[in-house]
N, C-alpha and C positions, 0 to 999 in steps of 0.2 A: 939309748934307741929314743926319741920326742915322738912316735909318732902316734902319741895316745893321741884321743879325742878329747878334750874337756869337758867335763859335763857343770851346767849351772844352774842349781834349784834355786825355782823362784816362788813366791807366794800366787802372785796371780800377772793376769798378761792384760795390758789397757785394752779393748776395742776399740780403732782405727774408728776414724769419722764418715759417716754413710753420706754420699755425696745426694744430695736433692737437686734436682728442678728447677730450684731456686736458687742456689746457690752458681747456676751457667748464666755467665752476660749474656745480656741480648748483644746478635752479632755474631759471639764468638764463633759460635760453629756460620757456614755458608752454605746458604740455601739452596735445597737439590737444584740444577735448573730443568734436570734433563733425567727421565730416567732409565736405570742400564737396561732393563729390559724391552727400552723403549724399541720395535718394527723387531726381536728378536721372537716371539711370539706368534708371529704375523707373518714370518718368513716360511715357504714352502722350500722343500726339499727338493737340492739340487740335483737336477739331473745328471745321470752318472753318463760320462765320452762313451761311444757304443765301443771302442777296442778296452778298457777301463771295467774291473772285477765290479758287477754289477749291471755292465752297460748290454745291451743286444747284439752286440756282435761275439763278444766276448764270453754270453752267457748261452747262447749258442755255438760257437766248435768247443766250450765245455760239453750239452747236451750231446755232441758227435761224437765227440770220444766214450762219452759215457756208453755210447753203441756196439762198442768196440770193446768184446770178448777174452781173452785168455781162453785159446783151448783150450788146456790142461787143470785151470783152474773157472768155474759156473760164475766169474765176476768180475765183473767191466775195469779196461785198465785205470780207470781216472779214481776207480774206490780201493780199485788193488792200491792204489797208490803208486803208481806206475810212470804219471806227470808230475816232472818235480817243477816246472813252471809253464804259463801261457800267454805271453808278449804278444801284442796287435798295434800297431806303427795305423799313422792317423790316415794313410792313403791305401790301407786293408793289408797289409804285409804281415800274417799272422809267422808267430816263432813259438815253435812248442819242445820243450827240453824234456827230455821223457830217457827213461831205461826199462830193463828187461829184466827178474825176477835172478837170470843168470846169462854169464856171458854166452851158456853152450843152448841155451833156450831153442827149439826150435824152431820158433817163429821169429831168430834175429834176421832175415834178409829180409823177410814179407810185414811183419809187424808196421814199422817204420812209415813204409808205404802204405800200407793202409790206412795208420794215420795220414800222411797227406793229401792219399785221395779223399779221406770222411772229413777234414777242413777245410779243402778246399771246395767241394761242394756246399761250405757255408756261404749264404747270400753273404755278401760285403767283402769277402776276404777271396781277394786278390791273387796270392807268392805267400806261397809257406814252407818256410824251414824243417825240418824236423832236426832236433839235435839230439843223439842217440848218445847219452854218458853213462860212465861205468863207476862216477866215484862223485857222488856219496854210493858208495852200492845197496842196494834193496835193502832190504828184511820186512820181517811181518810184521813191527811195528809204526811203519808207513801206511800199513792198512786206514780204510775209514770202520768205525763202529760198526756200520750195516753190510757192509763186504764183512769182516771178524764173524757176524751173527750169523751169515748165510753163509759162514764154514767151519761154526757150532765151535769157535773161539770165543766164546763169550760167554 
């Protein structure tokens, strides 16, 4: 086996030459014609579209969902982690994907209807589709920190 590292002992090592400004040739480096930050710092933040996160309609839908409480758990359904997604199209069509804590939840029949009514009442929302899904199943890890604190789980 010749996998050994060969070691060479030396007395001194010569220092590499130092670069000096005077060593650079005139014109060897192109002159900066435009600052790369030009206009970047003066740029205004881009407004989010109404149906996108941060947009007026989207945020109003989230606030409406936060007003719906699970009757068995004193936490709103958004912080409880029952809302998996909210999508809003340009024409105001809202699609809410949600789940329930269990398929045998006593509000399994009424909760999607309440979500549809509350989201439909948001200004700027036309039609509402509520998609009730069971995959992935809900678990307590989907709750927000606020919900965990409310339930004494933090």
